[in-house]
N, C-alpha and C positions, 0 to 999 in steps of 0.2 A: 503494499500499500505507500502511496506516495506522502510523503509529509509535508503539510504546510504550514504556515505562521497563523496564529489566532487574526491578525487585520485581513490576510486572506482568505482563511474560513467566515469570517461574519462579512464580508463584503458579496459572498456567494448568496446570504436569505435575501429572498424577495418578503416584505410587508405583507400582511396577511392579515385579512380580518378574522376576529375571534367574537363567539357570542356568549352571553350569559343565560342559562336556562335555569329559572326559579320555580319551585314549588313546596307545596306544602302536607303535612301529612294531617293524618285524623285530628292529632295534639297540638295542632295550627304551629308544628316545629318547623322554622322553615328549612328549604334546601337549597344548594346552589350548583351548578355544572357547568363549567365551561366547557365550549362546544367549537372545533374547529370548522368543522365544513358544516355548510346551510347553505340554501339557496333561497331565491326570490317564489313563492305557490302561489301568490296571487296580489294584484294589485285594489283590487277592491272588492271585498274588504282585504285590509293588507293582510297577508300570513306570509311567515317561513317555513322552510321544509327543515326537519331537521334529523338527524338519526341518532338513536339510541340505542343501546345493550339491552337486550331482555333479562340479563343480568344484575344490571345496575339498579340502587334505590331509587334513583331518579326515576326511572322506567315504571317503577312498582308505587309511587307515589302519586306518578301523573295517571295510570290505570285507577288508583282511586279516586283520587280527585277529581278527573277528566277534563283537566286545566293547565294550564303553566302560563307564564308570560318570560 
């Protein structure tokens, strides 16, 4: 593997958008998850599409409450 210095390594990164998904459980305890991949799903009404693993706590809370922001 070719070695490069830190300055060159960081110059290869491109800025990316991230999202933050918030949900709550039955006890109203908030839960947050950072998502690196999402896309616009609708302009009217405004909606985003995200992908969450079925094993994650966030997925379970969204299934229970049927909502997230």
